[in-house]
MARDO-722954 format. One record per atom (N, C-alpha, C): residue number from 1; x, y, z. Coordinates in Angstrom, 2 decimals, decimal comma, padded with zeros to 5 digits. Layout:
N
{drenro NUM	X X	Y Y	Z Z}
...
// end
This chain:
134
{drenro 1	X -048,21	Y -044,81	Z -029,96}
{drenro 1	X -048,69	Y -046,16	Z -030,16}
{drenro 1	X -047,99	Y -046,73	Z -031,39}
{drenro 2	X -047,57	Y -048,00	Z -031,32}
{drenro 2	X -046,87	Y -048,61	Z -032,45}
{drenro 2	X -047,67	Y -049,78	Z -032,96}
{drenro 3	X -047,47	Y -050,08	Z -034,27}
{drenro 3	X -048,16	Y -051,22	Z -034,85}
{drenro 3	X -047,24	Y -052,44	Z -034,80}
{drenro 4	X -047,62	Y -053,54	Z -035,43}
{drenro 4	X -046,87	Y -054,79	Z -035,36}
{drenro 4	X -045,47	Y -054,65	Z -035,95}
{drenro 5	X -045,30	Y -053,74	Z -036,90}
{drenro 5	X -043,99	Y -053,56	Z -037,53}
{drenro 5	X -043,11	Y -052,60	Z -036,73}
{drenro 6	X -043,62	Y -052,05	Z -035,63}
{drenro 6	X -042,84	Y -051,14	Z -034,82}
{drenro 6	X -042,96	Y -049,69	Z -035,24}
{drenro 7	X -043,73	Y -049,41	Z -036,30}
{drenro 7	X -043,91	Y -048,03	Z -036,76}
{drenro 7	X -044,91	Y -047,31	Z -035,88}
{drenro 8	X -044,70	Y -046,02	Z -035,73}
{drenro 8	X -045,63	Y -045,20	Z -034,95}
{drenro 8	X -046,97	Y -045,12	Z -035,69}
{drenro 9	X -048,06	Y -045,40	Z -034,97}
{drenro 9	X -049,40	Y -045,32	Z -035,57}
{drenro 9	X -050,04	Y -044,01	Z -035,17}
{drenro 10	X -050,54	Y -043,30	Z -036,14}
{drenro 10	X -051,24	Y -042,05	Z -035,88}
{drenro 10	X -052,73	Y -042,31	Z -035,90}
{drenro 11	X -053,44	Y -041,45	Z -035,24}
{drenro 11	X -054,90	Y -041,54	Z -035,27}
{drenro 11	X -055,34	Y -041,29	Z -036,70}
{drenro 12	X -056,27	Y -042,11	Z -037,17}
{drenro 12	X -056,76	Y -041,99	Z -038,53}
{drenro 12	X -058,16	Y -041,39	Z -038,58}
{drenro 13	X -058,74	Y -041,44	Z -039,75}
{drenro 13	X -060,07	Y -040,90	Z -039,97}
{drenro 13	X -061,09	Y -041,55	Z -039,03}
{drenro 14	X -060,95	Y -042,86	Z -038,84}
{drenro 14	X -061,89	Y -043,58	Z -037,97}
{drenro 14	X -061,78	Y -043,08	Z -036,53}
{drenro 15	X -060,54	Y -042,80	Z -036,10}
{drenro 15	X -060,32	Y -042,32	Z -034,73}
{drenro 15	X -060,94	Y -040,94	Z -034,54}
{drenro 16	X -060,83	Y -040,11	Z -035,55}
{drenro 16	X -061,43	Y -038,77	Z -035,49}
{drenro 16	X -062,95	Y -038,90	Z -035,40}
{drenro 17	X -063,50	Y -039,81	Z -036,18}
{drenro 17	X -064,96	Y -040,04	Z -036,17}
{drenro 17	X -065,42	Y -040,54	Z -034,81}
{drenro 18	X -064,69	Y -041,47	Z -034,23}
{drenro 18	X -065,04	Y -041,99	Z -032,91}
{drenro 18	X -064,97	Y -040,87	Z -031,88}
{drenro 19	X -063,94	Y -040,05	Z -031,94}
{drenro 19	X -063,81	Y -038,92	Z -031,02}
{drenro 19	X -064,96	Y -037,94	Z -031,15}
{drenro 20	X -065,37	Y -037,69	Z -032,38}
{drenro 20	X -066,49	Y -036,78	Z -032,64}
{drenro 20	X -067,78	Y -037,33	Z -032,03}
{drenro 21	X -067,96	Y -038,62	Z -032,15}
{drenro 21	X -069,17	Y -039,24	Z -031,58}
{drenro 21	X -069,13	Y -039,22	Z -030,05}
{drenro 22	X -067,95	Y -039,44	Z -029,48}
{drenro 22	X -067,83	Y -039,36	Z -028,01}
{drenro 22	X -068,23	Y -037,96	Z -027,56}
{drenro 23	X -067,70	Y -036,95	Z -028,22}
{drenro 23	X -067,99	Y -035,57	Z -027,83}
{drenro 23	X -069,48	Y -035,26	Z -027,96}
{drenro 24	X -070,06	Y -035,66	Z -029,07}
{drenro 24	X -071,48	Y -035,38	Z -029,30}
{drenro 24	X -072,35	Y -036,05	Z -028,26}
{drenro 25	X -072,07	Y -037,32	Z -027,97}
{drenro 25	X -072,87	Y -038,03	Z -026,97}
{drenro 25	X -072,67	Y -037,44	Z -025,58}
{drenro 26	X -071,44	Y -037,04	Z -025,27}
{drenro 26	X -071,16	Y -036,41	Z -023,97}
{drenro 26	X -071,98	Y -035,14	Z -023,82}
{drenro 27	X -071,95	Y -034,29	Z -024,86}
{drenro 27	X -072,70	Y -033,04	Z -024,81}
{drenro 27	X -074,20	Y -033,30	Z -024,73}
{drenro 28	X -074,65	Y -034,29	Z -025,48}
{drenro 28	X -076,07	Y -034,65	Z -025,50}
{drenro 28	X -076,55	Y -035,02	Z -024,10}
{drenro 29	X -075,66	Y -035,62	Z -023,32}
{drenro 29	X -076,02	Y -036,04	Z -021,96}
{drenro 29	X -075,69	Y -034,99	Z -020,91}
{drenro 30	X -075,20	Y -033,84	Z -021,35}
{drenro 30	X -074,92	Y -032,75	Z -020,43}
{drenro 30	X -073,72	Y -032,99	Z -019,54}
{drenro 31	X -072,78	Y -033,79	Z -019,99}
{drenro 31	X -071,59	Y -034,09	Z -019,19}
{drenro 31	X -070,43	Y -033,18	Z -019,60}
{drenro 32	X -069,66	Y -032,73	Z -018,62}
{drenro 32	X -068,43	Y -031,99	Z -018,92}
{drenro 32	X -067,35	Y -033,01	Z -019,26}
{drenro 33	X -066,27	Y -032,52	Z -019,87}
{drenro 33	X -065,14	Y -033,41	Z -020,15}
{drenro 33	X -064,59	Y -033,98	Z -018,84}
{drenro 34	X -064,51	Y -033,13	Z -017,83}
{drenro 34	X -063,98	Y -033,58	Z -016,53}
{drenro 34	X -064,83	Y -034,70	Z -015,94}
{drenro 35	X -066,14	Y -034,54	Z -016,02}
{drenro 35	X -067,03	Y -035,53	Z -015,41}
{drenro 35	X -066,94	Y -036,88	Z -016,13}
{drenro 36	X -066,92	Y -036,85	Z -017,46}
{drenro 36	X -066,79	Y -038,11	Z -018,21}
{drenro 36	X -065,42	Y -038,71	Z -017,95}
{drenro 37	X -064,39	Y -037,89	Z -017,99}
{drenro 37	X -063,03	Y -038,39	Z -017,77}
{drenro 37	X -062,90	Y -039,02	Z -016,39}
{drenro 38	X -063,42	Y -038,36	Z -015,36}
{drenro 38	X -063,38	Y -038,91	Z -013,99}
{drenro 38	X -064,09	Y -040,26	Z -013,93}
{drenro 39	X -065,20	Y -040,37	Z -014,65}
{drenro 39	X -065,99	Y -041,59	Z -014,63}
{drenro 39	X -065,28	Y -042,79	Z -015,23}
{drenro 40	X -064,29	Y -042,54	Z -016,07}
{drenro 40	X -063,55	Y -043,65	Z -016,67}
{drenro 40	X -062,08	Y -043,66	Z -016,26}
{drenro 41	X -061,74	Y -042,80	Z -015,28}
{drenro 41	X -060,38	Y -042,81	Z -014,75}
{drenro 41	X -059,33	Y -042,15	Z -015,63}
{drenro 42	X -059,69	Y -041,06	Z -016,29}
{drenro 42	X -058,77	Y -040,32	Z -017,16}
{drenro 42	X -058,67	Y -038,87	Z -016,71}
{drenro 43	X -057,69	Y -038,17	Z -017,25}
{drenro 43	X -057,65	Y -036,72	Z -017,09}
{drenro 43	X -058,53	Y -036,12	Z -018,19}
{drenro 44	X -059,04	Y -034,92	Z -017,96}
{drenro 44	X -059,86	Y -034,30	Z -018,99}
{drenro 44	X -059,02	Y -033,99	Z -020,22}
{drenro 45	X -057,70	Y -033,78	Z -020,04}
{drenro 45	X -056,84	Y -033,51	Z -021,19}
{drenro 45	X -056,77	Y -034,72	Z -022,11}
{drenro 46	X -056,70	Y -035,92	Z -021,51}
{drenro 46	X -056,67	Y -037,13	Z -022,33}
{drenro 46	X -057,99	Y -037,29	Z -023,08}
{drenro 47	X -059,10	Y -037,00	Z -022,41}
{drenro 47	X -060,39	Y -037,08	Z -023,08}
{drenro 47	X -060,45	Y -036,08	Z -024,23}
{drenro 48	X -059,89	Y -034,89	Z -024,04}
{drenro 48	X -059,83	Y -033,90	Z -025,12}
{drenro 48	X -059,10	Y -034,48	Z -026,33}
{drenro 49	X -058,01	Y -035,19	Z -026,07}
{drenro 49	X -057,24	Y -035,79	Z -027,16}
{drenro 49	X -058,05	Y -036,86	Z -027,89}
{drenro 50	X -058,84	Y -037,63	Z -027,14}
{drenro 50	X -059,71	Y -038,62	Z -027,78}
{drenro 50	X -060,77	Y -037,91	Z -028,62}
{drenro 51	X -061,41	Y -036,91	Z -028,05}
{drenro 51	X -062,49	Y -036,21	Z -028,75}
{drenro 51	X -062,01	Y -035,50	Z -030,01}
{drenro 52	X -060,79	Y -035,01	Z -029,99}
{drenro 52	X -060,26	Y -034,32	Z -031,17}
{drenro 52	X -059,71	Y -035,29	Z -032,19}
{drenro 53	X -059,56	Y -036,55	Z -031,80}
{drenro 53	X -058,99	Y -037,54	Z -032,70}
{drenro 53	X -057,48	Y -037,54	Z -032,70}
{drenro 54	X -056,86	Y -036,78	Z -031,79}
{drenro 54	X -055,40	Y -036,73	Z -031,71}
{drenro 54	X -054,84	Y -038,05	Z -031,20}
{drenro 55	X -055,57	Y -038,72	Z -030,31}
{drenro 55	X -055,16	Y -040,02	Z -029,77}
{drenro 55	X -056,22	Y -041,06	Z -030,08}
{drenro 56	X -055,76	Y -042,29	Z -030,25}
{drenro 56	X -056,66	Y -043,41	Z -030,49}
{drenro 56	X -057,25	Y -043,90	Z -029,16}
{drenro 57	X -058,47	Y -044,38	Z -029,19}
{drenro 57	X -059,12	Y -044,91	Z -027,99}
{drenro 57	X -059,02	Y -046,43	Z -028,03}
{drenro 58	X -058,49	Y -047,03	Z -026,98}
{drenro 58	X -058,40	Y -048,49	Z -026,95}
{drenro 58	X -059,81	Y -049,09	Z -026,86}
{drenro 59	X -059,92	Y -050,34	Z -027,24}
{drenro 59	X -061,22	Y -051,02	Z -027,22}
{drenro 59	X -061,81	Y -051,07	Z -025,81}
{drenro 60	X -060,97	Y -051,38	Z -024,83}
{drenro 60	X -061,46	Y -051,45	Z -023,45}
{drenro 60	X -061,94	Y -050,11	Z -022,94}
{drenro 61	X -061,19	Y -049,07	Z -023,25}
{drenro 61	X -061,57	Y -047,73	Z -022,79}
{drenro 61	X -062,85	Y -047,28	Z -023,52}
{drenro 62	X -062,96	Y -047,61	Z -024,79}
{drenro 62	X -064,17	Y -047,25	Z -025,54}
{drenro 62	X -065,39	Y -047,96	Z -024,95}
{drenro 63	X -065,20	Y -049,19	Z -024,50}
{drenro 63	X -066,29	Y -049,92	Z -023,86}
{drenro 63	X -066,73	Y -049,21	Z -022,58}
{drenro 64	X -065,77	Y -048,72	Z -021,79}
{drenro 64	X -066,11	Y -048,00	Z -020,55}
{drenro 64	X -066,80	Y -046,68	Z -020,87}
{drenro 65	X -066,35	Y -046,00	Z -021,90}
{drenro 65	X -066,98	Y -044,74	Z -022,31}
{drenro 65	X -068,42	Y -045,00	Z -022,73}
{drenro 66	X -068,61	Y -046,04	Z -023,55}
{drenro 66	X -069,96	Y -046,39	Z -024,01}
{drenro 66	X -070,87	Y -046,70	Z -022,84}
{drenro 67	X -070,37	Y -047,45	Z -021,86}
{drenro 67	X -071,18	Y -047,81	Z -020,70}
{drenro 67	X -071,57	Y -046,56	Z -019,91}
{drenro 68	X -070,62	Y -045,66	Z -019,72}
{drenro 68	X -070,91	Y -044,44	Z -018,96}
{drenro 68	X -071,90	Y -043,54	Z -019,70}
{drenro 69	X -071,82	Y -043,55	Z -021,03}
{drenro 69	X -072,74	Y -042,74	Z -021,83}
{drenro 69	X -074,09	Y -043,45	Z -022,06}
{drenro 70	X -074,16	Y -044,72	Z -021,68}
{drenro 70	X -075,41	Y -045,46	Z -021,81}
{drenro 70	X -075,74	Y -045,86	Z -023,23}
{drenro 71	X -074,71	Y -046,16	Z -024,02}
{drenro 71	X -074,93	Y -046,57	Z -025,41}
{drenro 71	X -074,15	Y -047,86	Z -025,69}
{drenro 72	X -074,58	Y -048,64	Z -026,68}
{drenro 72	X -073,77	Y -049,81	Z -027,05}
{drenro 72	X -072,49	Y -049,33	Z -027,75}
{drenro 73	X -071,42	Y -050,06	Z -027,59}
{drenro 73	X -070,14	Y -049,66	Z -028,18}
{drenro 73	X -070,23	Y -049,58	Z -029,71}
{drenro 74	X -071,17	Y -050,30	Z -030,29}
{drenro 74	X -071,33	Y -050,29	Z -031,75}
{drenro 74	X -071,73	Y -048,92	Z -032,30}
{drenro 75	X -072,23	Y -048,04	Z -031,43}
{drenro 75	X -072,60	Y -046,68	Z -031,85}
{drenro 75	X -071,40	Y -045,97	Z -032,47}
{drenro 76	X -070,20	Y -046,32	Z -032,01}
{drenro 76	X -069,00	Y -045,63	Z -032,44}
{drenro 76	X -068,45	Y -046,13	Z -033,77}
{drenro 77	X -069,02	Y -047,21	Z -034,28}
{drenro 77	X -068,51	Y -047,81	Z -035,51}
{drenro 77	X -069,55	Y -047,74	Z -036,62}
{drenro 78	X -069,07	Y -047,77	Z -037,85}
{drenro 78	X -069,96	Y -047,80	Z -039,00}
{drenro 78	X -070,73	Y -049,10	Z -039,04}
{drenro 79	X -071,83	Y -049,10	Z -039,76}
{drenro 79	X -072,64	Y -050,30	Z -039,90}
{drenro 79	X -072,07	Y -051,14	Z -041,05}
{drenro 80	X -071,71	Y -052,41	Z -040,79}
{drenro 80	X -071,13	Y -053,24	Z -041,84}
{drenro 80	X -072,11	Y -053,46	Z -042,99}
{drenro 81	X -071,56	Y -053,50	Z -044,19}
{drenro 81	X -072,38	Y -053,78	Z -045,36}
{drenro 81	X -073,00	Y -052,56	Z -046,01}
{drenro 82	X -072,92	Y -051,42	Z -045,36}
{drenro 82	X -073,46	Y -050,21	Z -045,96}
{drenro 82	X -072,38	Y -049,52	Z -046,78}
{drenro 83	X -072,78	Y -048,96	Z -047,90}
{drenro 83	X -071,84	Y -048,21	Z -048,72}
{drenro 83	X -071,47	Y -046,94	Z -047,97}
{drenro 84	X -070,19	Y -046,68	Z -047,89}
{drenro 84	X -069,73	Y -045,46	Z -047,24}
{drenro 84	X -069,85	Y -044,32	Z -048,24}
{drenro 85	X -070,59	Y -043,31	Z -047,86}
{drenro 85	X -070,78	Y -042,16	Z -048,74}
{drenro 85	X -069,54	Y -041,30	Z -048,76}
{drenro 86	X -069,37	Y -040,60	Z -049,85}
{drenro 86	X -068,30	Y -039,62	Z -049,91}
{drenro 86	X -068,60	Y -038,54	Z -048,89}
{drenro 87	X -067,55	Y -037,86	Z -048,46}
{drenro 87	X -067,69	Y -036,86	Z -047,41}
{drenro 87	X -068,78	Y -035,85	Z -047,75}
{drenro 88	X -068,82	Y -035,38	Z -049,00}
{drenro 88	X -069,81	Y -034,36	Z -049,36}
{drenro 88	X -071,23	Y -034,90	Z -049,46}
{drenro 89	X -071,40	Y -036,25	Z -049,45}
{drenro 89	X -072,73	Y -036,84	Z -049,52}
{drenro 89	X -073,30	Y -037,16	Z -048,14}
{drenro 90	X -072,47	Y -037,11	Z -047,11}
{drenro 90	X -072,92	Y -037,52	Z -045,78}
{drenro 90	X -073,97	Y -036,56	Z -045,22}
{drenro 91	X -074,93	Y -037,16	Z -044,56}
{drenro 91	X -075,94	Y -036,39	Z -043,84}
{drenro 91	X -075,99	Y -036,99	Z -042,44}
{drenro 92	X -074,93	Y -036,76	Z -041,70}
{drenro 92	X -074,71	Y -037,40	Z -040,42}
{drenro 92	X -075,19	Y -036,50	Z -039,28}
{drenro 93	X -076,10	Y -037,01	Z -038,47}
{drenro 93	X -076,65	Y -036,22	Z -037,36}
{drenro 93	X -075,57	Y -035,79	Z -036,39}
{drenro 94	X -074,52	Y -036,60	Z -036,25}
{drenro 94	X -073,45	Y -036,22	Z -035,34}
{drenro 94	X -072,79	Y -034,92	Z -035,77}
{drenro 95	X -072,67	Y -034,70	Z -037,07}
{drenro 95	X -072,07	Y -033,46	Z -037,56}
{drenro 95	X -072,94	Y -032,27	Z -037,14}
{drenro 96	X -074,22	Y -032,38	Z -037,31}
{drenro 96	X -075,13	Y -031,28	Z -036,98}
{drenro 96	X -075,17	Y -031,01	Z -035,49}
{drenro 97	X -075,08	Y -032,05	Z -034,69}
{drenro 97	X -075,16	Y -031,88	Z -033,25}
{drenro 97	X -073,93	Y -031,21	Z -032,66}
{drenro 98	X -072,86	Y -031,07	Z -033,44}
{drenro 98	X -071,67	Y -030,40	Z -032,94}
{drenro 98	X -071,76	Y -028,89	Z -033,06}
{drenro 99	X -072,71	Y -028,39	Z -033,83}
{drenro 99	X -072,88	Y -026,94	Z -033,95}
{drenro 99	X -073,28	Y -026,38	Z -032,59}
{drenro 100	X -072,74	Y -025,22	Z -032,26}
{drenro 100	X -073,01	Y -024,60	Z -030,96}
{drenro 100	X -074,52	Y -024,45	Z -030,76}
{drenro 101	X -075,03	Y -024,95	Z -029,67}
{drenro 101	X -076,44	Y -024,82	Z -029,33}
{drenro 101	X -077,34	Y -025,91	Z -029,90}
{drenro 102	X -076,80	Y -026,76	Z -030,78}
{drenro 102	X -077,63	Y -027,76	Z -031,45}
{drenro 102	X -078,22	Y -028,77	Z -030,48}
{drenro 103	X -077,45	Y -029,18	Z -029,52}
{drenro 103	X -077,96	Y -030,16	Z -028,55}
{drenro 103	X -079,07	Y -029,54	Z -027,71}
{drenro 104	X -078,90	Y -028,28	Z -027,34}
{drenro 104	X -079,97	Y -027,59	Z -026,58}
{drenro 104	X -081,25	Y -027,50	Z -027,40}
{drenro 105	X -081,10	Y -027,18	Z -028,68}
{drenro 105	X -082,28	Y -027,09	Z -029,55}
{drenro 105	X -082,94	Y -028,46	Z -029,67}
{drenro 106	X -082,14	Y -029,50	Z -029,85}
{drenro 106	X -082,69	Y -030,85	Z -029,99}
{drenro 106	X -083,42	Y -031,29	Z -028,72}
{drenro 107	X -082,82	Y -030,97	Z -027,56}
{drenro 107	X -083,48	Y -031,31	Z -026,28}
{drenro 107	X -084,81	Y -030,59	Z -026,14}
{drenro 108	X -084,80	Y -029,30	Z -026,45}
{drenro 108	X -086,03	Y -028,52	Z -026,33}
{drenro 108	X -087,10	Y -029,05	Z -027,28}
{drenro 109	X -086,69	Y -029,36	Z -028,50}
{drenro 109	X -087,62	Y -029,89	Z -029,50}
{drenro 109	X -088,22	Y -031,22	Z -029,01}
{drenro 110	X -087,37	Y -032,08	Z -028,47}
{drenro 110	X -087,84	Y -033,38	Z -027,98}
{drenro 110	X -088,83	Y -033,22	Z -026,84}
{drenro 111	X -088,73	Y -032,12	Z -026,10}
{drenro 111	X -089,64	Y -031,89	Z -024,99}
{drenro 111	X -091,00	Y -031,34	Z -025,38}
{drenro 112	X -091,18	Y -031,02	Z -026,66}
{drenro 112	X -092,48	Y -030,51	Z -027,13}
{drenro 112	X -093,37	Y -031,71	Z -027,45}
{drenro 113	X -094,54	Y -031,74	Z -026,85}
{drenro 113	X -095,43	Y -032,90	Z -027,06}
{drenro 113	X -096,37	Y -032,71	Z -028,25}
{drenro 114	X -096,67	Y -031,47	Z -028,59}
{drenro 114	X -097,63	Y -031,21	Z -029,65}
{drenro 114	X -097,00	Y -031,36	Z -031,03}
{drenro 115	X -097,59	Y -032,23	Z -031,84}
{drenro 115	X -097,10	Y -032,43	Z -033,21}
{drenro 115	X -097,23	Y -031,15	Z -034,02}
{drenro 116	X -098,33	Y -030,42	Z -033,84}
{drenro 116	X -098,55	Y -029,16	Z -034,57}
{drenro 116	X -097,48	Y -028,13	Z -034,21}
{drenro 117	X -097,14	Y -028,06	Z -032,93}
{drenro 117	X -096,10	Y -027,12	Z -032,49}
{drenro 117	X -094,75	Y -027,51	Z -033,08}
{drenro 118	X -094,44	Y -028,79	Z -033,09}
{drenro 118	X -093,18	Y -029,26	Z -033,67}
{drenro 118	X -093,12	Y -028,89	Z -035,16}
{drenro 119	X -094,22	Y -029,12	Z -035,88}
{drenro 119	X -094,25	Y -028,79	Z -037,31}
{drenro 119	X -094,09	Y -027,28	Z -037,53}
{drenro 120	X -094,72	Y -026,48	Z -036,69}
{drenro 120	X -094,60	Y -025,03	Z -036,81}
{drenro 120	X -093,16	Y -024,60	Z -036,56}
{drenro 121	X -092,54	Y -025,18	Z -035,55}
{drenro 121	X -091,15	Y -024,86	Z -035,24}
{drenro 121	X -090,24	Y -025,23	Z -036,40}
{drenro 122	X -090,44	Y -026,39	Z -036,99}
{drenro 122	X -089,63	Y -026,80	Z -038,15}
{drenro 122	X -089,79	Y -025,82	Z -039,31}
{drenro 123	X -091,00	Y -025,37	Z -039,54}
{drenro 123	X -091,24	Y -024,40	Z -040,60}
{drenro 123	X -090,46	Y -023,11	Z -040,35}
{drenro 124	X -090,49	Y -022,63	Z -039,11}
{drenro 124	X -089,77	Y -021,40	Z -038,76}
{drenro 124	X -088,26	Y -021,60	Z -038,93}
{drenro 125	X -087,73	Y -022,69	Z -038,41}
{drenro 125	X -086,29	Y -022,95	Z -038,47}
{drenro 125	X -085,83	Y -023,07	Z -039,92}
{drenro 126	X -086,58	Y -023,80	Z -040,74}
{drenro 126	X -086,20	Y -023,95	Z -042,14}
{drenro 126	X -086,28	Y -022,61	Z -042,89}
{drenro 127	X -087,24	Y -021,78	Z -042,56}
{drenro 127	X -087,35	Y -020,45	Z -043,17}
{drenro 127	X -086,15	Y -019,60	Z -042,80}
{drenro 128	X -085,74	Y -019,65	Z -041,53}
{drenro 128	X -084,56	Y -018,90	Z -041,08}
{drenro 128	X -083,30	Y -019,40	Z -041,77}
{drenro 129	X -083,19	Y -020,71	Z -041,91}
{drenro 129	X -082,04	Y -021,28	Z -042,61}
{drenro 129	X -081,99	Y -020,80	Z -044,05}
{drenro 130	X -083,13	Y -020,82	Z -044,72}
{drenro 130	X -083,19	Y -020,38	Z -046,11}
{drenro 130	X -082,88	Y -018,91	Z -046,25}
{drenro 131	X -083,31	Y -018,11	Z -045,26}
{drenro 131	X -083,03	Y -016,68	Z -045,27}
{drenro 131	X -081,52	Y -016,43	Z -045,15}
{drenro 132	X -080,85	Y -017,22	Z -044,30}
{drenro 132	X -079,39	Y -017,08	Z -044,14}
{drenro 132	X -078,63	Y -017,45	Z -045,40}
{drenro 133	X -079,17	Y -018,37	Z -046,17}
{drenro 133	X -078,50	Y -018,83	Z -047,40}
{drenro 133	X -078,59	Y -017,78	Z -048,50}
{drenro 134	X -079,63	Y -016,94	Z -048,44}
{drenro 134	X -079,86	Y -015,96	Z -049,51}
{drenro 134	X -078,90	Y -014,80	Z -049,44}
// end
């Protein structure tokens, strides 16, 4: 891809972030790369390149991805007017959802109706996390 000056444009930090969000939302919805790619007329290899941030996603294609995932296209962009935190200050749910099994855990948690059970589960998970840190 080239810019107005004819120079080759590489995917930047924003493109990597958009790709990460595409991947997270795809996994959250239980879609394979092939299924999402087929739904928007791409090869799964091209979708892999988008998800890894190796290739930039055009605005039109991002709109189709958003529609297929059932989210507004604005999900992929930062909120204007908010201070961007330094990388080490971020507490971004998308980062956590990329951990292996995280989406399954989130789905299971969302399926629990009892507030007491949810609180008990959080206590156990946080205790396990603290044990791993020690």
